[in-house]
VEXZA-787423 format. One record per atom (N, C-alpha, C): residue in one letter; atom name; x, y, z. Coordinates in pm, whole numbers, plus 50000, padded with zeros to 5 digits. Each point is the difference from the previous one (the first is absolute). Layout:
N
code, site, c1, c2, c3
A, CA, X, Y, Z $
...
This chain:
135
code, site, c1, c2, c3
M, N, 76820, 60240, 26104 $
M, CA, 50120, 49913, 49960 $
M, C, 49975, 49912, 50094 $
R, N, 50053, 49902, 49971 $
R, CA, 49979, 49860, 50066 $
R, C, 50169, 50048, 50092 $
T, N, 49970, 49944, 50140 $
T, CA, 50140, 49997, 50081 $
T, C, 49978, 49860, 50041 $
P, N, 50044, 49899, 49962 $
P, CA, 50023, 49884, 50116 $
P, C, 50116, 50013, 50081 $
R, N, 49919, 49954, 50080 $
R, CA, 50100, 49983, 50160 $
R, C, 50008, 49882, 50026 $
D, N, 50093, 49962, 50102 $
D, CA, 50068, 49886, 50041 $
D, C, 49984, 50053, 50118 $
S, N, 49876, 49887, 50084 $
S, CA, 49992, 49989, 50177 $
S, C, 49961, 49905, 50018 $
H, N, 50051, 49965, 50124 $
H, CA, 49930, 49853, 50046 $
H, C, 50022, 50009, 50121 $
L, N, 49913, 49893, 50091 $
L, CA, 50005, 50027, 50160 $
L, C, 50093, 49888, 50014 $
T, N, 50060, 50062, 50107 $
T, CA, 50104, 49891, 50035 $
T, C, 49967, 49956, 50151 $
G, N, 50027, 49868, 50031 $
G, CA, 49959, 49927, 50104 $
G, C, 49898, 49922, 50026 $
G, N, 49916, 50024, 49877 $
G, CA, 49844, 49959, 50012 $
G, C, 50017, 49871, 49852 $
T, N, 49892, 49939, 50047 $
T, CA, 49967, 49905, 49899 $
T, C, 49908, 50022, 49915 $
S, N, 49931, 50118, 49966 $
S, CA, 49866, 50069, 49907 $
S, C, 50060, 50096, 49910 $
S, N, 49956, 50014, 49883 $
S, CA, 50046, 50059, 49892 $
S, C, 49955, 50138, 50022 $
P, N, 50021, 50123, 49951 $
P, CA, 49953, 50133, 50062 $
P, C, 49879, 50045, 49879 $
Q, N, 49897, 50046, 50032 $
Q, CA, 49904, 50045, 49901 $
Q, C, 50051, 50075, 49881 $
R, N, 49999, 49985, 49868 $
R, CA, 50065, 50069, 49896 $
R, C, 49916, 50055, 49967 $
I, N, 49967, 50173, 50005 $
I, CA, 49957, 50082, 49944 $
I, C, 50043, 50052, 49868 $
F, N, 49932, 50038, 49897 $
F, CA, 50021, 50064, 49912 $
F, C, 49905, 50163, 50031 $
L, N, 50038, 50087, 49986 $
L, CA, 49968, 50170, 50021 $
L, C, 49959, 50052, 49887 $
V, N, 49870, 50024, 49931 $
V, CA, 49991, 50068, 49859 $
V, C, 49917, 50141, 50063 $
E, N, 50087, 50109, 49998 $
E, CA, 50014, 50133, 50050 $
E, C, 50039, 50106, 49905 $
D, N, 49963, 50076, 49974 $
D, CA, 50032, 50139, 49912 $
D, C, 50068, 50090, 50091 $
S, N, 49970, 50034, 50096 $
S, CA, 50055, 50108, 50083 $
S, C, 50154, 49978, 50116 $
P, N, 50089, 50019, 49918 $
P, CA, 50133, 49981, 50060 $
P, C, 49957, 50022, 50181 $
I, N, 49967, 50108, 50022 $
I, CA, 49967, 50013, 50180 $
I, C, 49951, 49921, 50079 $
I, N, 49889, 49950, 49918 $
I, CA, 49914, 49873, 50032 $
I, C, 50052, 49868, 50026 $
R, N, 50062, 49957, 49854 $
R, CA, 50061, 49897, 49999 $
R, C, 50125, 49983, 50099 $
E, N, 50061, 50091, 50027 $
E, CA, 50118, 49974, 50124 $
E, C, 49944, 49990, 50090 $
S, N, 49912, 50091, 50053 $
S, CA, 49901, 49961, 50102 $
S, C, 49983, 49866, 50038 $
L, N, 49915, 49928, 49955 $
L, CA, 49931, 49887, 49959 $
L, C, 50129, 49877, 50015 $
I, N, 50068, 50056, 49903 $
I, CA, 50147, 49920, 50008 $
I, C, 50048, 49960, 50148 $
G, N, 50024, 50108, 50045 $
G, CA, 50049, 50014, 50147 $
G, C, 49879, 49929, 50118 $
V, N, 49884, 49981, 49993 $
V, CA, 49914, 49949, 50073 $
V, C, 49998, 49824, 49974 $
L, N, 49964, 49975, 49849 $
L, CA, 49998, 49901, 49973 $
L, C, 50143, 49898, 50005 $
D, N, 50082, 50066, 49953 $
D, CA, 50143, 49917, 50004 $
D, C, 50065, 49979, 50157 $
D, N, 49936, 49878, 50014 $
D, CA, 50035, 49998, 50195 $
D, C, 50002, 49819, 50010 $
A, N, 50143, 49965, 49969 $
A, CA, 50019, 49865, 50016 $
A, C, 49984, 49937, 50142 $
A, N, 49986, 50107, 50105 $
A, CA, 49951, 49927, 50092 $
A, C, 49846, 50004, 50042 $
G, N, 49948, 50062, 49927 $
G, CA, 49840, 49972, 49965 $
G, C, 49989, 49897, 49890 $
G, N, 50086, 49939, 49949 $
G, CA, 49986, 49896, 49877 $
G, C, 49951, 50078, 49888 $
R, N, 50078, 50096, 49958 $
R, CA, 49911, 50086, 49844 $
R, C, 50155, 50050, 49973 $
T, N, 49982, 49977, 49861 $
T, CA, 50159, 50071, 49926 $
T, C, 49884, 50072, 49855 $
V, N, 50039, 50113, 49960 $
V, CA, 49974, 50071, 49853 $
V, C, 50113, 49930, 49942 $
I, N, 49948, 49893, 49909 $
I, CA, 50080, 50006, 49861 $
I, C, 50010, 50050, 49876 $
G, N, 49914, 50104, 49977 $
G, CA, 50041, 50086, 49898 $
G, C, 49885, 50074, 49989 $
T, N, 50002, 50112, 49922 $
T, CA, 49879, 50118, 49991 $
T, C, 49998, 50031, 49867 $
A, N, 49893, 50053, 49960 $
A, CA, 49981, 50068, 49899 $
A, C, 49896, 50147, 49980 $
D, N, 50021, 50075, 49920 $
D, CA, 49905, 50106, 49977 $
D, C, 49944, 50060, 49881 $
T, N, 49985, 49883, 49905 $
T, CA, 49906, 49976, 49878 $
T, C, 49952, 49895, 49993 $
E, N, 49861, 49954, 49929 $
E, CA, 49925, 49894, 49976 $
E, C, 50103, 49877, 49941 $
Q, N, 50109, 50027, 49913 $
Q, CA, 50062, 49886, 49912 $
Q, C, 50112, 49971, 50096 $
M, N, 50060, 50091, 50072 $
M, CA, 50093, 49950, 50047 $
M, C, 49949, 49907, 50180 $
A, N, 49893, 50047, 50016 $
A, CA, 49916, 49889, 50104 $
A, C, 49983, 49888, 49942 $
V, N, 49947, 49964, 49899 $
V, CA, 49983, 49863, 49957 $
V, C, 50101, 49940, 49967 $
E, N, 50066, 50046, 49939 $
E, CA, 50171, 49939, 49986 $
E, C, 50085, 49974, 50126 $
G, N, 49980, 50095, 50062 $
G, CA, 50095, 49967, 50140 $
G, C, 49944, 49905, 50086 $
I, N, 49883, 49970, 49976 $
I, CA, 49892, 49920, 50112 $
I, C, 50018, 49867, 49945 $
A, N, 49997, 49987, 49858 $
A, CA, 50028, 49898, 49911 $
A, C, 50182, 49972, 50024 $
D, N, 50105, 50090, 49985 $
D, CA, 50113, 49971, 50066 $
D, C, 50024, 49905, 50137 $
T, N, 49919, 50093, 50077 $
T, CA, 50064, 49935, 50127 $
T, C, 49884, 49921, 50098 $
G, N, 49910, 49966, 49919 $
G, CA, 49920, 49899, 50066 $
G, C, 49975, 50024, 50171 $
P, N, 49949, 50109, 50000 $
P, CA, 49967, 50028, 50178 $
P, C, 49883, 49944, 50085 $
D, N, 49985, 50014, 50104 $
D, CA, 49863, 49918, 50048 $
D, C, 49922, 50120, 50046 $
V, N, 50008, 50109, 49965 $
V, CA, 49893, 50165, 50017 $
V, C, 50042, 50086, 49934 $
A, N, 49888, 50051, 49945 $
A, CA, 50043, 50116, 49900 $
A, C, 49916, 50109, 50048 $
I, N, 50029, 50135, 50014 $
I, CA, 49949, 50099, 50104 $
I, C, 49983, 50098, 49848 $
I, N, 49901, 50055, 49963 $
I, CA, 49988, 50048, 49888 $
I, C, 49929, 50146, 50015 $
D, N, 50054, 50099, 49975 $
D, CA, 49885, 50143, 49970 $
D, C, 49963, 49969, 49865 $
I, N, 49900, 50137, 50009 $
I, CA, 49892, 49941, 49852 $
I, C, 50082, 50128, 49938 $
N, N, 50042, 50110, 50051 $
N, CA, 50041, 50105, 49881 $
N, C, 50110, 50016, 50006 $
L, N, 50120, 49958, 49899 $
L, CA, 50139, 49968, 49970 $
L, C, 50015, 50086, 49906 $
R, N, 50125, 50022, 49952 $
R, CA, 50083, 50087, 49953 $
R, C, 49942, 49997, 49853 $
Q, N, 49996, 49840, 49947 $
Q, CA, 49952, 49960, 49852 $
Q, C, 49916, 49902, 50013 $
G, N, 49872, 50010, 49963 $
G, CA, 49916, 49909, 50012 $
G, C, 49930, 50010, 50119 $
S, N, 49944, 49818, 50061 $
S, CA, 49936, 50044, 50142 $
S, C, 49994, 49887, 50090 $
G, N, 49971, 50003, 50101 $
G, CA, 50003, 49864, 50081 $
G, C, 49868, 49891, 49959 $
I, N, 49925, 50050, 49924 $
I, CA, 49850, 49946, 49961 $
I, C, 50094, 49942, 49887 $
G, N, 50096, 50029, 49917 $
G, CA, 50047, 49930, 49898 $
G, C, 50104, 49887, 50025 $
V, N, 50059, 50008, 50144 $
V, CA, 50091, 49945, 50032 $
V, C, 49903, 49869, 50073 $
L, N, 49865, 50048, 50044 $
L, CA, 49894, 49858, 50089 $
L, C, 49980, 49938, 49879 $
T, N, 49968, 50056, 49891 $
T, CA, 49962, 49936, 49854 $
T, C, 50121, 49892, 49957 $
G, N, 50120, 50095, 49988 $
G, CA, 50118, 49881, 49944 $
G, C, 49989, 49862, 50102 $
L, N, 50039, 50062, 50122 $
L, CA, 50024, 49876, 50108 $
L, C, 49864, 49880, 50000 $
A, N, 49923, 50062, 49964 $
A, CA, 49848, 49890, 49987 $
A, C, 50026, 49886, 49877 $
R, N, 50069, 50063, 49925 $
R, CA, 50012, 49919, 49871 $
R, C, 50133, 49898, 50045 $
R, N, 50062, 49990, 50126 $
R, CA, 50131, 49946, 49999 $
R, C, 49959, 49855, 50116 $
D, N, 50039, 49867, 49950 $
D, CA, 49984, 49922, 50133 $
D, C, 50107, 50041, 50093 $
D, N, 50142, 50038, 49982 $
D, CA, 50077, 50057, 50095 $
D, C, 49997, 50113, 50091 $
A, N, 49842, 50046, 49978 $
A, CA, 50023, 50164, 50067 $
A, C, 49986, 49956, 50147 $
P, N, 50051, 50108, 50097 $
P, CA, 49976, 49981, 50145 $
P, C, 49892, 49970, 50041 $
A, N, 49993, 49906, 50090 $
A, CA, 49815, 49980, 50060 $
A, C, 49965, 50146, 50104 $
L, N, 50097, 50084, 50031 $
L, CA, 49963, 50074, 50089 $
L, C, 50021, 50155, 49927 $
R, N, 49894, 50069, 49953 $
R, CA, 49980, 50107, 49917 $
R, C, 49952, 50117, 50061 $
I, N, 50060, 50071, 50039 $
I, CA, 49917, 50088, 50097 $
I, C, 50018, 50156, 49881 $
V, N, 49861, 50056, 49997 $
V, CA, 50033, 50112, 49935 $
V, C, 50000, 50108, 50131 $
Y, N, 50065, 50100, 50017 $
Y, CA, 50048, 50129, 50068 $
Y, C, 50007, 50121, 49936 $
T, N, 49861, 50039, 50062 $
T, CA, 49975, 50162, 49891 $
T, C, 49950, 50093, 50069 $
N, N, 50023, 50119, 49962 $
N, CA, 49927, 50133, 50072 $
N, C, 49868, 50017, 49902 $
H, N, 49987, 49902, 49879 $
H, CA, 49880, 50029, 49969 $
H, C, 49847, 49907, 50004 $
Y, N, 50010, 49978, 50157 $
Y, CA, 49922, 49838, 50041 $
Y, C, 49878, 50054, 50046 $
N, N, 49891, 49942, 49929 $
N, CA, 49843, 50040, 50004 $
N, C, 49961, 49805, 49973 $
R, N, 49877, 50020, 50035 $
R, CA, 49939, 49857, 49946 $
R, C, 49989, 49946, 49875 $
R, N, 50009, 50092, 49895 $
R, CA, 50001, 49978, 49814 $
R, C, 50142, 49908, 49997 $
V, N, 50094, 50112, 50059 $
V, CA, 50121, 49948, 49998 $
V, C, 50048, 49862, 50056 $
H, N, 49953, 50000, 50126 $
H, CA, 50014, 49841, 50091 $
H, C, 49937, 49914, 49902 $
E, N, 49879, 49986, 49956 $
E, CA, 49943, 49937, 49925 $
E, C, 50053, 49950, 49869 $
H, N, 50039, 50114, 49941 $
H, CA, 50078, 49998, 49852 $
H, C, 50128, 49890, 50006 $
C, N, 50086, 50045, 50122 $
C, CA, 50122, 49928, 50021 $
C, C, 49993, 49885, 50045 $
S, N, 49863, 49941, 50080 $
S, CA, 50017, 49883, 50027 $
S, C, 49940, 49902, 49898 $
R, N, 49920, 50062, 49904 $
R, CA, 49950, 49907, 49877 $
R, C, 50137, 49970, 49909 $
L, N, 50093, 50115, 50039 $
L, CA, 50133, 49932, 49883 $
L, C, 50113, 49940, 50102 $
G, N, 49936, 49944, 50136 $
G, CA, 50118, 49908, 50054 $
G, C, 50085, 50092, 50113 $
A, N, 49947, 50096, 50026 $
A, CA, 50058, 50066, 50149 $
A, C, 49951, 49925, 50117 $
T, N, 50077, 49932, 50065 $
T, CA, 49944, 49936, 50151 $
T, C, 49960, 50120, 50070 $
H, N, 50063, 50092, 50022 $
H, CA, 50028, 50129, 50082 $
H, C, 49983, 50127, 49935 $
V, N, 49860, 50095, 50057 $
V, CA, 50017, 50142, 49960 $
V, C, 50010, 50079, 50124 $
L, N, 50114, 50074, 49982 $
L, CA, 49993, 50092, 50127 $
L, C, 50066, 50130, 49948 $
P, N, 49913, 50078, 50142 $
P, CA, 50049, 50165, 49916 $
P, C, 50116, 50025, 50061 $
K, N, 50116, 50077, 49925 $
K, CA, 50085, 50029, 50097 $
K, C, 49963, 50168, 50078 $
G, N, 50091, 49964, 50088 $
G, CA, 49945, 50097, 50129 $
G, C, 50156, 50035, 50084 $
G, N, 49972, 50054, 50132 $
G, CA, 50087, 50032, 50073 $
G, C, 50040, 49905, 50074 $
D, N, 49917, 49883, 50026 $
D, CA, 50029, 49878, 50030 $
D, C, 50029, 49901, 49930 $
L, N, 50074, 49933, 50054 $
L, CA, 50059, 49870, 49872 $
L, C, 49947, 49847, 50128 $
D, N, 49919, 50024, 50066 $
D, CA, 49984, 49863, 50138 $
D, C, 49914, 49904, 49875 $
E, N, 49893, 50046, 49951 $
E, CA, 49922, 49911, 49875 $
E, C, 50125, 49951, 49915 $
L, N, 50077, 50057, 49947 $
L, CA, 50042, 49929, 49903 $
L, C, 50112, 49875, 50057 $
L, N, 50017, 50025, 50112 $
L, CA, 50068, 49970, 50075 $
L, C, 49983, 49847, 50016 $
E, N, 49878, 50022, 50054 $
E, CA, 49874, 49891, 50077 $
E, C, 49999, 49897, 49879 $
V, N, 49958, 50044, 49873 $
V, CA, 49973, 49943, 49893 $
V, C, 50133, 49870, 49984 $
L, N, 50092, 50106, 49996 $
L, CA, 50160, 49916, 49977 $
L, C, 50006, 49875, 50107 $
E, N, 49982, 50033, 50135 $
E, CA, 50011, 49939, 50108 $
E, C, 49931, 49855, 49966 $
E, N, 49904, 50012, 49980 $
E, CA, 49868, 49887, 49986 $
E, C, 50047, 49912, 49913 $
H, N, 50072, 50037, 49872 $
H, CA, 50039, 49894, 49909 $
H, C, 50144, 49979, 50023 $
């Protein structure tokens, strides 16, 4: 379900990095929002979705800088989200697949579909945060 949020930096001149999160697990979604939605760190989660259709529509509606996409969704898949975004001129430049189903074949397939990064989910979020900080 999309849940746009109003959040901005105070006292700074730069805009926060606007993130749309595609994750079907409520526990993982809320945990990631807690880590990612960090105005002091220059990030804000502007929306979420747990299905392919809601993700493609939500990303189109909110115009995020970053989409973080799980492969397994409640309906559809992250592969379908990537395919839908590849057809759009206004897709976020940074498309990160963040999945428990990480392997070389998945990495290559997602990269061909426009993922800029394919990362394994794990206990440590450092790699995901480093990618966000690089951009």
